[in-house]
C-alpha positions in Angstrom: -0.4 -0.3 -0.2 3.0 2.5 0.3 4.6 1.9 -2.7 1.0 2.9 -4.4 0.3 5.7 -2.1 4.3 6.6 -2.7 3.8 7.0 -6.9 0.5 8.0 -6.2 1.9 11.4 -5.3 4.8 11.3 -8.4 2.5 10.7 -11.0 1.1 14.1 -10.6 5.2 15.4 -10.9 5.0 13.1 -14.4 4.3 14.3 -17.7 2.2 11.6 -18.9 3.0 10.1 -22.4 6.1 9.7 -21.1 8.4 6.4 -19.8 8.6 6.9 -17.0 4.4 7.8 -16.3 4.0 4.8 -18.4 6.9 2.9 -16.0 4.5 4.3 -12.6 1.5 3.4 -14.3 1.7 0.3 -14.8 3.3 -0.7 -11.6 0.2 1.1 -9.6 -1.8 -1.2 -11.2 0.4 -4.1 -10.3 -0.3 -2.3 -7.4 -3.8 -1.7 -7.3 -6.0 -5.8 -7.2 -3.7 -5.2 -3.3 -5.3 -2.8 -2.4 -8.7 -3.7 -3.4 -8.3 -7.3 -2.0 -7.7 -5.8 2.0 -11.1 -3.1 1.2 -9.8 0.0 0.6 -11.4 1.0 -2.7 -14.3 0.5 -0.1 -13.4 3.1 2.2 -11.4 5.3 0.4 -12.0 7.6 -2.8 -8.7 8.9 -4.6 -9.0 12.5 -5.4 -6.1 12.8 -8.1 -9.3 11.8 -11.4 -5.4 10.2 -13.1 -4.8 7.6 -9.6 -9.5 6.5 -10.3 -8.7 5.2 -14.1 -6.3 3.2 -12.8 -7.6 1.8 -9.8 -10.7 2.0 -12.3 -8.7 -0.2 -15.1 -6.9 -2.5 -13.1 -10.5 -4.1 -12.2 
């Protein structure tokens, strides 16, 4: 969970479409099922539309 949050914070610093952004998104998609498994998505909602899309895409 800590890695996902750190990546979500870092995402705002990157430019969409760059290789670094894509790599970070890919890593977040890999981590998303663990967040879902512990029920985090049931009680918290991301403020970032980009993070919300990543979580939705990883469903």
